[in-house]
MMTF fields as JSON, N, C-alpha, C and O atoms, coordinates in Angstrom:
{
  "mmtfVersion": "1.0.0",
  "mmtfProducer": "UNKNOWN",
  "numBonds": 519,
  "numAtoms": 520,
  "numGroups": 130,
  "numChains": 1,
  "numModels": 1,
  "chainsPerModel": [1],
  "groupsPerChain": [130],
  "chainIdList": ["A"],
  "bondAtomList": [4, 2, 8, 6, 12, 10, 16, 14, 20, 18, 24, 22, 28, 26, 32, 30, 36, 34, 40, 38, 44, 42, 48, 46, 52, 50, 56, 54, 60, 58, 64, 62, 68, 66, 72, 70, 76, 74, 80, 78, 84, 82, 88, 86, 92, 90, 96, 94, 100, 98, 104, 102, 108, 106, 112, 110, 116, 114, 120, 118, 124, 122, 128, 126, 132, 130, 136, 134, 140, 138, 144, 142, 148, 146, 152, 150, 156, 154, 160, 158, 164, 162, 168, 166, 172, 170, 176, 174, 180, 178, 184, 182, 188, 186, 192, 190, 196, 194, 200, 198, 204, 202, 208, 206, 212, 210, 216, 214, 220, 218, 224, 222, 228, 226, 232, 230, 236, 234, 240, 238, 244, 242, 248, 246, 252, 250, 256, 254, 260, 258, 264, 262, 268, 266, 272, 270, 276, 274, 280, 278, 284, 282, 288, 286, 292, 290, 296, 294, 300, 298, 304, 302, 308, 306, 312, 310, 316, 314, 320, 318, 324, 322, 328, 326, 332, 330, 336, 334, 340, 338, 344, 342, 348, 346, 352, 350, 356, 354, 360, 358, 364, 362, 368, 366, 372, 370, 376, 374, 380, 378, 384, 382, 388, 386, 392, 390, 396, 394, 400, 398, 404, 402, 408, 406, 412, 410, 416, 414, 420, 418, 424, 422, 428, 426, 432, 430, 436, 434, 440, 438, 444, 442, 448, 446, 452, 450, 456, 454, 460, 458, 464, 462, 468, 466, 472, 470, 476, 474, 480, 478, 484, 482, 488, 486, 492, 490, 496, 494, 500, 498, 504, 502, 508, 506, 512, 510, 516, 514],
  "bondOrderList": [1, 1, 1, 1, 1, 1, 1, 1, 1, 1, 1, 1, 1, 1, 1, 1, 1, 1, 1, 1, 1, 1, 1, 1, 1, 1, 1, 1, 1, 1, 1, 1, 1, 1, 1, 1, 1, 1, 1, 1, 1, 1, 1, 1, 1, 1, 1, 1, 1, 1, 1, 1, 1, 1, 1, 1, 1, 1, 1, 1, 1, 1, 1, 1, 1, 1, 1, 1, 1, 1, 1, 1, 1, 1, 1, 1, 1, 1, 1, 1, 1, 1, 1, 1, 1, 1, 1, 1, 1, 1, 1, 1, 1, 1, 1, 1, 1, 1, 1, 1, 1, 1, 1, 1, 1, 1, 1, 1, 1, 1, 1, 1, 1, 1, 1, 1, 1, 1, 1, 1, 1, 1, 1, 1, 1, 1, 1, 1, 1],
  "groupList": [{"groupName": "MET", "atomNameList": ["N", "CA", "C", "O"], "elementList": ["N", "C", "C", "O"], "formalChargeList": [0, 0, 0, 0], "bondAtomList": [1, 0, 2, 1, 3, 2], "bondOrderList": [1, 1, 2], "singleLetterCode": "M", "chemCompType": "L-PEPTIDE LINKING"}, {"groupName": "GLY", "atomNameList": ["N", "CA", "C", "O"], "elementList": ["N", "C", "C", "O"], "formalChargeList": [0, 0, 0, 0], "bondAtomList": [1, 0, 2, 1, 3, 2], "bondOrderList": [1, 1, 2], "singleLetterCode": "G", "chemCompType": "PEPTIDE LINKING"}, {"groupName": "TYR", "atomNameList": ["N", "CA", "C", "O"], "elementList": ["N", "C", "C", "O"], "formalChargeList": [0, 0, 0, 0], "bondAtomList": [1, 0, 2, 1, 3, 2], "bondOrderList": [1, 1, 2], "singleLetterCode": "Y", "chemCompType": "L-PEPTIDE LINKING"}, {"groupName": "HIS", "atomNameList": ["N", "CA", "C", "O"], "elementList": ["N", "C", "C", "O"], "formalChargeList": [0, 0, 0, 0], "bondAtomList": [1, 0, 2, 1, 3, 2], "bondOrderList": [1, 1, 2], "singleLetterCode": "H", "chemCompType": "L-PEPTIDE LINKING"}, {"groupName": "PRO", "atomNameList": ["N", "CA", "C", "O"], "elementList": ["N", "C", "C", "O"], "formalChargeList": [0, 0, 0, 0], "bondAtomList": [1, 0, 2, 1, 3, 2], "bondOrderList": [1, 1, 2], "singleLetterCode": "P", "chemCompType": "L-PEPTIDE LINKING"}, {"groupName": "GLU", "atomNameList": ["N", "CA", "C", "O"], "elementList": ["N", "C", "C", "O"], "formalChargeList": [0, 0, 0, 0], "bondAtomList": [1, 0, 2, 1, 3, 2], "bondOrderList": [1, 1, 2], "singleLetterCode": "E", "chemCompType": "L-PEPTIDE LINKING"}, {"groupName": "SER", "atomNameList": ["N", "CA", "C", "O"], "elementList": ["N", "C", "C", "O"], "formalChargeList": [0, 0, 0, 0], "bondAtomList": [1, 0, 2, 1, 3, 2], "bondOrderList": [1, 1, 2], "singleLetterCode": "S", "chemCompType": "L-PEPTIDE LINKING"}, {"groupName": "ARG", "atomNameList": ["N", "CA", "C", "O"], "elementList": ["N", "C", "C", "O"], "formalChargeList": [0, 0, 0, 0], "bondAtomList": [1, 0, 2, 1, 3, 2], "bondOrderList": [1, 1, 2], "singleLetterCode": "R", "chemCompType": "L-PEPTIDE LINKING"}, {"groupName": "GLN", "atomNameList": ["N", "CA", "C", "O"], "elementList": ["N", "C", "C", "O"], "formalChargeList": [0, 0, 0, 0], "bondAtomList": [1, 0, 2, 1, 3, 2], "bondOrderList": [1, 1, 2], "singleLetterCode": "Q", "chemCompType": "L-PEPTIDE LINKING"}, {"groupName": "CYS", "atomNameList": ["N", "CA", "C", "O"], "elementList": ["N", "C", "C", "O"], "formalChargeList": [0, 0, 0, 0], "bondAtomList": [1, 0, 2, 1, 3, 2], "bondOrderList": [1, 1, 2], "singleLetterCode": "C", "chemCompType": "L-PEPTIDE LINKING"}, {"groupName": "LEU", "atomNameList": ["N", "CA", "C", "O"], "elementList": ["N", "C", "C", "O"], "formalChargeList": [0, 0, 0, 0], "bondAtomList": [1, 0, 2, 1, 3, 2], "bondOrderList": [1, 1, 2], "singleLetterCode": "L", "chemCompType": "L-PEPTIDE LINKING"}, {"groupName": "ALA", "atomNameList": ["N", "CA", "C", "O"], "elementList": ["N", "C", "C", "O"], "formalChargeList": [0, 0, 0, 0], "bondAtomList": [1, 0, 2, 1, 3, 2], "bondOrderList": [1, 1, 2], "singleLetterCode": "A", "chemCompType": "L-PEPTIDE LINKING"}, {"groupName": "PHE", "atomNameList": ["N", "CA", "C", "O"], "elementList": ["N", "C", "C", "O"], "formalChargeList": [0, 0, 0, 0], "bondAtomList": [1, 0, 2, 1, 3, 2], "bondOrderList": [1, 1, 2], "singleLetterCode": "F", "chemCompType": "L-PEPTIDE LINKING"}, {"groupName": "THR", "atomNameList": ["N", "CA", "C", "O"], "elementList": ["N", "C", "C", "O"], "formalChargeList": [0, 0, 0, 0], "bondAtomList": [1, 0, 2, 1, 3, 2], "bondOrderList": [1, 1, 2], "singleLetterCode": "T", "chemCompType": "L-PEPTIDE LINKING"}, {"groupName": "ILE", "atomNameList": ["N", "CA", "C", "O"], "elementList": ["N", "C", "C", "O"], "formalChargeList": [0, 0, 0, 0], "bondAtomList": [1, 0, 2, 1, 3, 2], "bondOrderList": [1, 1, 2], "singleLetterCode": "I", "chemCompType": "L-PEPTIDE LINKING"}, {"groupName": "ASN", "atomNameList": ["N", "CA", "C", "O"], "elementList": ["N", "C", "C", "O"], "formalChargeList": [0, 0, 0, 0], "bondAtomList": [1, 0, 2, 1, 3, 2], "bondOrderList": [1, 1, 2], "singleLetterCode": "N", "chemCompType": "L-PEPTIDE LINKING"}, {"groupName": "ASP", "atomNameList": ["N", "CA", "C", "O"], "elementList": ["N", "C", "C", "O"], "formalChargeList": [0, 0, 0, 0], "bondAtomList": [1, 0, 2, 1, 3, 2], "bondOrderList": [1, 1, 2], "singleLetterCode": "D", "chemCompType": "L-PEPTIDE LINKING"}, {"groupName": "LYS", "atomNameList": ["N", "CA", "C", "O"], "elementList": ["N", "C", "C", "O"], "formalChargeList": [0, 0, 0, 0], "bondAtomList": [1, 0, 2, 1, 3, 2], "bondOrderList": [1, 1, 2], "singleLetterCode": "K", "chemCompType": "L-PEPTIDE LINKING"}, {"groupName": "VAL", "atomNameList": ["N", "CA", "C", "O"], "elementList": ["N", "C", "C", "O"], "formalChargeList": [0, 0, 0, 0], "bondAtomList": [1, 0, 2, 1, 3, 2], "bondOrderList": [1, 1, 2], "singleLetterCode": "V", "chemCompType": "L-PEPTIDE LINKING"}, {"groupName": "TRP", "atomNameList": ["N", "CA", "C", "O"], "elementList": ["N", "C", "C", "O"], "formalChargeList": [0, 0, 0, 0], "bondAtomList": [1, 0, 2, 1, 3, 2], "bondOrderList": [1, 1, 2], "singleLetterCode": "W", "chemCompType": "L-PEPTIDE LINKING"}],
  "groupTypeList": [0, 1, 2, 3, 4, 5, 4, 6, 1, 7, 8, 9, 7, 4, 2, 3, 4, 6, 10, 11, 12, 13, 7, 14, 1, 0, 14, 11, 7, 0, 15, 16, 7, 11, 17, 15, 3, 13, 10, 12, 10, 7, 11, 11, 11, 7, 18, 11, 6, 7, 12, 4, 10, 11, 5, 12, 18, 10, 18, 1, 16, 1, 10, 6, 11, 0, 15, 1, 7, 6, 19, 7, 1, 15, 6, 18, 6, 1, 6, 8, 13, 7, 12, 19, 1, 6, 16, 0, 13, 10, 4, 6, 18, 10, 11, 11, 10, 16, 18, 18, 18, 6, 4, 6, 7, 6, 5, 6, 10, 6, 15, 6, 14, 10, 5, 11, 0, 11, 11, 11, 7, 4, 18, 14, 11, 13, 7, 1, 19, 1],
  "groupIdList": [1, 2, 3, 4, 5, 6, 7, 8, 9, 10, 11, 12, 13, 14, 15, 16, 17, 18, 19, 20, 21, 22, 23, 24, 25, 26, 27, 28, 29, 30, 31, 32, 33, 34, 35, 36, 37, 38, 39, 40, 41, 42, 43, 44, 45, 46, 47, 48, 49, 50, 51, 52, 53, 54, 55, 56, 57, 58, 59, 60, 61, 62, 63, 64, 65, 66, 67, 68, 69, 70, 71, 72, 73, 74, 75, 76, 77, 78, 79, 80, 81, 82, 83, 84, 85, 86, 87, 88, 89, 90, 91, 92, 93, 94, 95, 96, 97, 98, 99, 100, 101, 102, 103, 104, 105, 106, 107, 108, 109, 110, 111, 112, 113, 114, 115, 116, 117, 118, 119, 120, 121, 122, 123, 124, 125, 126, 127, 128, 129, 130],
  "secStructList": [7, 3, 3, 3, 3, 7, 6, 6, 1, 7, 3, 3, 3, 3, 3, 7, 4, 4, 4, 7, 1, 7, 3, 3, 3, 3, 3, 1, 7, 6, 6, 7, 4, 4, 4, 7, 2, 2, 2, 2, 2, 2, 2, 2, 2, 2, 2, 2, 2, 2, 7, 6, 6, 7, 3, 3, 3, 3, 3, 1, 6, 6, 4, 4, 4, 7, 7, 4, 4, 4, 4, 6, 6, 7, 7, 7, 7, 4, 4, 4, 3, 3, 3, 3, 3, 6, 7, 1, 7, 2, 2, 2, 2, 2, 2, 2, 7, 1, 3, 3, 3, 3, 7, 7, 1, 1, 7, 1, 1, 7, 2, 2, 2, 2, 2, 2, 2, 2, 6, 6, 7, 7, 3, 3, 3, 7, 7, 7, 7, 7],
  "xCoordList": [30.85, 29.774, 30.308, 31.274, 29.703, 30.136, 29.381, 28.525, 29.706, 29.013, 28.205, 28.625, 27.073, 26.148, 26.405, 26.128, 26.924, 27.319, 26.125, 25.094, 26.278, 25.317, 25.782, 26.94, 24.895, 25.296, 26.533, 27.272, 26.759, 27.915, 29.221, 30.304, 29.113, 30.305, 30.76, 31.61, 30.215, 30.64, 29.948, 28.875, 30.57, 30.035, 28.975, 29.071, 27.976, 26.945, 26.83, 27.786, 25.703, 25.56, 25.873, 25.709, 26.321, 26.666, 25.47, 24.333, 25.751, 24.723, 24.964, 26.105, 23.924, 24.02, 22.917, 21.791, 23.19, 22.167, 20.882, 19.816, 20.948, 19.727, 18.841, 17.688, 19.37, 18.601, 18.227, 18.215, 17.925, 17.614, 16.542, 15.663, 16.625, 15.688, 15.676, 14.619, 16.859, 16.936, 16.806, 16.482, 17.051, 16.929, 15.911, 16.14, 14.794, 13.651, 13.47, 13.38, 13.413, 13.376, 12.315, 11.846, 11.955, 11.034, 11.771, 12.323, 11.785, 12.456, 11.375, 10.731, 11.178, 10.097, 10.204, 10.951, 9.442, 9.291, 8.35, 7.164, 8.867, 8.084, 7.03, 6.12, 7.14, 6.124, 4.958, 4.076, 4.94, 3.86, 2.991, 3.397, 1.804, 0.935, 0.552, 0.268, 0.541, 0.188, 1.212, 0.9, 2.436, 3.468, 3.144, 3.636, 2.325, 1.758, 2.795, 2.802, 3.665, 4.669, 4.041, 4.65, 2.833, 2.184, 1.866, 1.957, 1.501, 1.274, 2.58, 2.59, 3.669, 4.977, 5.295, 5.751, 5.053, 5.361, 4.456, 4.914, 3.184, 2.276, 2.709, 2.725, 3.054, 3.526, 4.845, 5.061, 5.717, 7.0, 6.778, 7.485, 5.821, 5.539, 5.099, 5.484, 4.303, 3.849, 5.004, 5.142, 5.826, 6.968, 7.956, 8.492, 8.198, 9.153, 8.743, 9.597, 7.447, 7.001, 7.395, 7.552, 7.552, 7.949, 9.428, 10.0, 10.057, 11.465, 12.197, 12.394, 12.598, 13.177, 14.517, 14.957, 15.178, 16.45, 16.276, 17.247, 15.059, 14.812, 15.018, 14.756, 15.49, 15.629, 14.737, 14.58, 14.157, 13.247, 13.803, 14.085, 13.958, 14.654, 13.733, 13.094, 13.674, 12.963, 14.022, 14.885, 13.944, 14.934, 14.214, 13.296, 14.624, 14.056, 13.892, 14.119, 13.492, 13.248, 12.0, 11.116, 11.941, 10.727, 10.567, 9.482, 11.604, 11.467, 11.102, 10.374, 11.604, 11.292, 9.838, 9.311, 9.179, 7.783, 6.816, 5.64, 7.311, 6.437, 6.121, 7.022, 4.85, 4.47, 4.154, 4.208, 3.827, 3.548, 2.428, 2.424, 1.478, 0.373, 0.872, 0.243, 1.975, 2.521, 2.989, 3.062, 3.305, 3.917, 2.922, 3.28, 1.688, 0.712, 0.484, 0.321, 0.474, 0.257, 1.493, 1.445, 2.59, 3.828, 4.603, 5.047, 4.761, 5.485, 6.869, 7.456, 7.395, 8.752, 9.699, 9.597, 10.608, 11.516, 12.482, 12.742, 12.992, 13.95, 15.186, 15.8, 15.56, 16.736, 16.481, 17.426, 15.216, 14.887, 14.569, 14.414, 14.467, 14.077, 15.248, 15.934, 15.461, 16.532, 15.94, 14.993, 16.504, 16.099, 17.349, 18.229, 17.423, 18.625, 18.511, 19.49, 17.375, 17.241, 17.513, 17.222, 18.073, 18.319, 19.756, 20.031, 20.661, 22.05, 22.891, 23.933, 22.45, 23.247, 22.846, 21.769, 23.737, 23.396, 22.458, 22.533, 21.59, 20.629, 21.31, 20.864, 22.366, 23.021, 23.534, 23.445, 24.069, 24.559, 23.398, 23.524, 22.276, 21.097, 20.59, 20.348, 20.43, 19.913, 20.847, 20.387, 22.145, 23.1, 22.961, 23.279, 22.492, 22.371, 21.014, 20.848, 20.046, 18.716, 18.569, 19.111, 17.835, 17.52, 16.208, 16.051, 15.271, 13.95, 13.543, 13.809, 12.897, 12.361, 10.838, 10.253, 10.21, 8.752, 8.21, 8.746, 7.149, 6.473, 4.971, 4.226, 4.535, 3.126, 2.279, 1.266, 2.664, 2.017, 0.531, 0.087, -0.222, -1.655, -1.942, -3.023, -0.986, -1.288, -0.392, -0.734, 0.718, 1.634, 1.629, 1.782, 1.458, 1.542, 2.95, 3.338, 3.712, 5.074, 5.937, 6.095, 6.485, 7.284, 8.729, 9.163, 9.454, 10.881, 11.637, 12.557, 11.256, 11.987, 11.818, 12.737, 10.655, 10.453, 11.363, 12.03, 11.392, 12.239, 13.718, 14.459, 14.146, 15.545, 15.904, 17.003, 14.985, 15.233, 15.347, 16.22, 14.471, 14.532, 15.833, 16.431, 16.272, 17.524, 18.718, 19.734, 18.589, 19.652, 19.48, 20.179, 18.556, 18.295, 17.825, 18.173, 17.028, 16.439, 14.98, 14.265, 14.525, 13.104, 12.259, 12.687, 11.053, 10.161, 8.821, 8.284, 8.309, 6.947, 6.202, 6.595, 5.133, 4.413, 2.917, 2.408, 2.225, 0.767, 0.316, 1.069, -0.888, -1.466, -1.841, -2.529, -1.403, -1.771, -3.262, -3.919, -3.809, -5.271, -5.829, -7.045, -4.944, -5.377, -5.99, -6.415],
  "yCoordList": [5.481, 4.862, 3.58, 3.62, 2.446, 1.166, 0.806, 1.558, -0.338, -0.812, -2.04, -2.877, -2.13, -3.237, -4.266, -3.981, -5.456, -6.407, -7.082, -7.315, -7.39, -8.238, -9.67, -9.889, -10.671, -12.063, -12.486, -13.37, -11.861, -12.227, -11.781, -12.18, -10.948, -10.444, -9.111, -8.46, -8.684, -7.396, -6.274, -6.46, -5.143, -4.01, -3.287, -3.217, -2.76, -1.994, -0.645, -0.19, -0.011, 1.35, 1.45, 0.477, 2.616, 2.79, 2.552, 2.88, 1.984, 1.774, 2.794, 3.026, 3.382, 4.343, 4.042, 3.766, 4.082, 3.735, 4.538, 4.037, 5.759, 6.553, 6.017, 6.429, 5.109, 4.489, 3.067, 2.178, 2.845, 1.504, 0.847, 1.519, -0.447, -1.243, -0.802, -0.537, -0.725, -0.289, -1.435, -1.193, -2.682, -3.804, -4.786, -5.43, -4.877, -5.667, -6.807, -6.57, -8.048, -9.178, -10.205, -10.342, -10.921, -12.05, -13.285, -13.277, -14.344, -15.593, -16.657, -17.052, -17.118, -18.084, -18.646, -18.136, -19.707, -20.216, -19.262, -19.19, -18.549, -17.512, -18.077, -17.357, -19.348, -19.942, -20.524, -21.16, -20.319, -20.781, -19.575, -18.724, -19.498, -18.332, -18.125, -16.999, -19.198, -19.07, -18.248, -17.713, -18.143, -17.344, -15.855, -15.071, -15.463, -14.117, -13.029, -11.986, -13.281, -12.282, -11.001, -9.935, -11.081, -9.86, -8.9, -7.684, -9.421, -8.56, -7.893, -6.708, -8.633, -8.063, -6.9, -5.845, -7.097, -6.046, -4.834, -3.701, -5.051, -3.916, -3.134, -1.903, -3.844, -3.175, -2.447, -1.343, -3.068, -2.444, -1.119, -0.148, -1.066, 0.172, 1.274, 2.433, 0.912, 1.908, 2.377, 3.572, 1.447, 1.813, 2.655, 3.639, 2.275, 2.99, 4.44, 5.313, 4.695, 6.074, 6.976, 8.184, 6.397, 7.183, 7.07, 7.963, 5.973, 5.734, 5.386, 4.209, 6.394, 6.15, 5.418, 4.953, 5.302, 4.577, 3.101, 2.343, 2.689, 1.285, 0.395, 0.804, -0.825, -1.843, -3.017, -3.35, -3.636, -4.766, -5.949, -5.857, -7.065, -8.215, -9.43, -9.748, -10.1, -11.376, -12.464, -12.414, -13.448, -14.515, -15.851, -16.109, -16.701, -18.042, -18.579, -17.885, -19.838, -20.503, -19.944, -19.403, -20.083, -19.77, -18.334, -17.95, -17.523, -16.138, -16.049, -15.143, -16.984, -16.959, -17.314, -16.977, -17.988, -18.377, -17.234, -17.309, -16.176, -15.046, -14.339, -14.026, -14.093, -13.461, -11.986, -11.477, -11.309, -9.878, -9.502, -8.392, -10.394, -10.075, -9.812, -9.062, -10.409, -10.217, -8.785, -8.32, -8.088, -6.77, -5.634, -4.478, -5.915, -4.844, -4.088, -4.682, -2.772, -1.939, -1.778, -1.106, -2.384, -2.276, -1.075, -1.062, -0.08, 1.111, 1.213, 2.295, 0.113, 0.121, 0.224, -0.547, 1.167, 1.36, 0.177, -0.535, -0.004, -1.078, -0.95, -1.955, 0.281, 0.481, 0.078, -0.094, -0.076, -0.456, -1.93, -2.415, -2.661, -4.06, -4.941, -4.673, -5.993, -6.942, -8.348, -8.665, -9.18, -10.575, -11.414, -11.428, -12.109, -12.858, -14.333, -15.063, -14.794, -16.208, -17.093, -16.719, -18.269, -19.204, -19.718, -20.802, -18.948, -19.393, -19.173, -19.808, -18.275, -17.954, -18.84, -19.436, -18.909, -19.653, -18.794, -17.566, -19.451, -18.728, -17.833, -16.702, -18.288, -17.381, -16.091, -15.022, -16.181, -14.962, -14.053, -12.829, -14.637, -13.836, -13.12, -11.914, -13.856, -13.258, -12.181, -11.185, -12.373, -11.363, -10.068, -8.996, -10.154, -8.977, -8.287, -7.188, -8.905, -8.309, -7.628, -8.092, -6.531, -5.855, -6.349, -6.403, -6.707, -7.186, -8.303, -8.229, -9.337, -10.426, -10.346, -10.207, -10.437, -10.368, -11.721, -12.345, -12.158, -13.404, -13.125, -13.185, -12.82, -12.492, -13.701, -13.542, -14.885, -16.122, -16.165, -15.685, -16.76, -16.962, -18.217, -18.35, -19.13, -20.431, -20.851, -21.788, -20.2, -20.613, -19.576, -18.381, -20.029, -19.093, -19.061, -18.071, -20.131, -20.171, -20.988, -22.199, -20.296, -20.975, -21.136, -20.514, -21.97, -22.149, -20.84, -20.558, -20.028, -18.776, -17.834, -17.081, -17.861, -17.041, -17.54, -16.744, -18.841, -19.402, -19.119, -18.776, -19.265, -19.025, -17.558, -17.235, -16.657, -15.226, -14.882, -14.111, -15.449, -15.196, -15.734, -15.088, -16.9, -17.474, -16.605, -16.597, -15.871, -14.972, -13.565, -12.637, -13.409, -12.129, -11.052, -9.879, -11.471, -10.516, -10.303, -11.267, -9.05, -8.819, -9.386, -9.423, -9.825, -10.449, -9.708, -9.368, -9.474, -8.979, -10.092, -10.506, -10.581, -11.72, -11.496, -10.855, -12.047, -12.047, -13.274, -14.232, -13.222, -14.384, -15.372, -14.999, -16.614, -17.627, -17.775, -17.882, -17.783, -17.817, -19.223, -19.412, -20.216, -21.595, -22.015, -23.165],
  "zCoordList": [7.922, 7.19, 6.578, 5.817, 6.892, 6.359, 5.096, 4.63, 4.553, 3.368, 3.718, 4.516, 3.125, 3.35, 2.253, 1.088, 2.581, 1.535, 0.867, 1.499, -0.409, -1.096, -0.896, -0.54, -1.118, -0.895, -1.678, -1.244, -2.824, -3.628, -2.98, -3.41, -1.941, -1.275, -1.818, -1.211, -2.95, -3.488, -2.716, -2.142, -2.717, -1.978, -2.815, -4.04, -2.134, -2.829, -2.144, -1.517, -2.248, -1.748, -0.263, 0.473, 0.182, 1.594, 2.503, 2.166, 3.646, 4.665, 5.767, 6.168, 6.239, 7.325, 8.328, 7.914, 9.632, 10.624, 10.492, 10.848, 9.994, 9.854, 8.739, 8.606, 7.945, 6.866, 7.254, 6.403, 8.51, 9.005, 8.148, 7.609, 8.033, 7.258, 5.802, 5.231, 5.211, 3.83, 2.833, 1.671, 3.254, 2.333, 2.902, 3.926, 2.214, 2.661, 1.676, 0.471, 2.165, 1.256, 1.564, 2.694, 0.518, 0.615, 0.119, -0.981, 0.917, 0.58, 0.41, 1.382, -0.821, -1.061, -2.472, -3.307, -2.72, -4.085, -4.816, -4.497, -5.773, -6.44, -7.384, -7.794, -7.731, -8.602, -7.804, -8.382, -6.508, -5.643, -5.299, -4.508, -5.886, -5.695, -4.232, -3.822, -3.442, -2.025, -1.25, -0.185, -1.776, -1.106, -1.184, -0.373, -2.148, -2.246, -2.522, -1.868, -3.489, -3.849, -4.379, -4.283, -4.938, -5.431, -4.279, -4.452, -3.121, -1.959, -1.543, -1.209, -1.56, -1.238, -2.177, -1.735, -3.475, -4.448, -4.289, -4.434, -3.993, -3.765, -2.526, -2.537, -1.471, -0.254, -0.518, -0.018, -1.3, -1.628, -2.347, -2.078, -3.245, -3.971, -3.004, -3.16, -2.021, -1.038, -0.161, 0.099, 0.29, 1.128, 0.327, 0.838, -0.921, -1.773, -1.997, -2.155, -2.01, -2.228, -1.056, -1.228, 0.121, 1.299, 1.613, 2.237, 1.184, 1.485, 0.189, -0.115, -0.57, -1.899, -1.891, -2.942, -0.743, -0.687, -0.362, -0.383, -0.064, 0.274, -0.948, -2.079, -0.706, -1.75, -1.381, -0.206, -2.395, -2.19, -2.957, -4.152, -2.253, -2.809, -2.818, -1.814, -3.956, -4.077, -4.197, -5.073, -3.304, -3.256, -3.335, -2.557, -4.268, -4.317, -5.72, -6.711, -5.774, -7.052, -7.713, -7.049, -9.036, -9.761, -10.193, -10.629, -10.091, -10.527, -11.996, -12.404, -12.797, -14.229, -14.497, -15.556, -13.558, -13.752, -13.462, -13.816, -12.818, -12.517, -13.832, -14.61, -14.07, -15.334, -15.137, -14.017, -16.215, -16.189, -15.247, -14.715, -15.025, -14.123, -12.709, -11.961, -12.341, -11.0, -10.779, -9.641, -11.867, -11.748, -11.945, -11.721, -12.355, -12.565, -11.271, -10.205, -11.381, -10.211, -9.342, -8.311, -9.747, -8.991, -9.511, -10.659, -8.671, -9.115, -8.49, -8.466, -7.989, -7.45, -8.635, -9.589, -8.571, -9.694, -9.812, -8.842, -11.003, -11.241, -10.374, -10.013, -10.036, -9.196, -7.751, -6.981, -7.373, -6.002, -5.859, -4.738, -6.964, -6.926, -7.332, -8.318, -6.557, -6.845, -6.908, -6.189, -7.771, -7.893, -7.712, -8.573, -6.596, -6.29, -6.614, -6.456, -7.055, -7.386, -6.19, -5.054, -6.442, -5.344, -5.348, -4.833, -5.922, -6.045, -4.786, -4.625, -3.886, -2.714, -1.537, -1.519, -0.565, 0.649, 1.497, 1.478, 2.227, 3.053, 4.094, 4.287, 4.77, 5.725, 5.078, 5.682, 3.854, 3.199, 2.787, 2.842, 2.379, 2.042, 3.289, 3.258, 4.379, 5.607, 6.149, 6.707, 5.99, 6.443, 5.659, 6.174, 4.422, 3.571, 3.672, 3.144, 4.334, 4.469, 5.825, 6.828, 5.839, 7.09, 7.674, 8.894, 6.818, 7.227, 6.274, 5.074, 6.809, 5.995, 6.057, 7.131, 4.889, 4.803, 4.352, 3.436, 5.004, 4.631, 4.482, 5.46, 3.254, 3.035, 2.644, 1.964, 3.053, 2.624, 2.958, 4.001, 2.03, 2.241, 3.063, 3.636, 3.122, 3.717, 4.878, 5.599, 5.076, 6.138, 7.257, 7.006, 8.458, 9.568, 10.162, 10.783, 9.977, 10.493, 9.532, 9.684, 8.551, 7.538, 7.994, 8.963, 7.285, 7.578, 7.413, 8.18, 6.411, 6.207, 7.393, 7.715, 8.051, 9.249, 10.37, 11.031, 10.584, 11.641, 11.382, 12.303, 10.121, 9.78, 9.938, 10.39, 9.569, 9.744, 11.226, 11.625, 12.032, 13.469, 14.065, 14.926, 13.617, 14.105, 13.724, 14.418, 12.614, 12.168, 12.741, 12.333, 13.68, 14.343, 13.372, 13.506, 12.393, 11.454, 11.813, 12.086, 11.818, 12.078, 10.941, 9.787, 11.289, 10.317, 10.32, 11.374, 9.142, 8.961, 8.253, 7.163, 8.858, 8.284, 8.366, 9.285, 7.373, 7.421, 8.205, 8.383, 8.652, 9.301, 8.199, 7.248, 8.311, 7.316, 7.26, 8.296, 6.064, 5.89, 5.905, 5.917, 5.904, 5.967, 4.748, 4.635]
}
């Protein structure tokens, strides 16, 4: 059983193939409502109820701008949610994620989707609503 590294390089909980897709992340400007981080959090709460070992990661600028309204109805436990901000390099973030989610309301093909695909990470994305 190996360890799944965090972007900082420190080791975290053990990774096991039977726990595939254990770290699911969204990479976006969190102060941009069109990025739809609230949908990510609502979906994370549903996934967490079935997969208690899953971790959900928000990566990007503007985490401090997210207010309490963003978290209403979010039942993901604090131990399952991570906030990595924007201090790490994108390659190290992508290396630490198992799945990248893009729930944007306005983008059908964002840079984060292209970068995740280039890093061979699976992507779950909504259709941009235009």
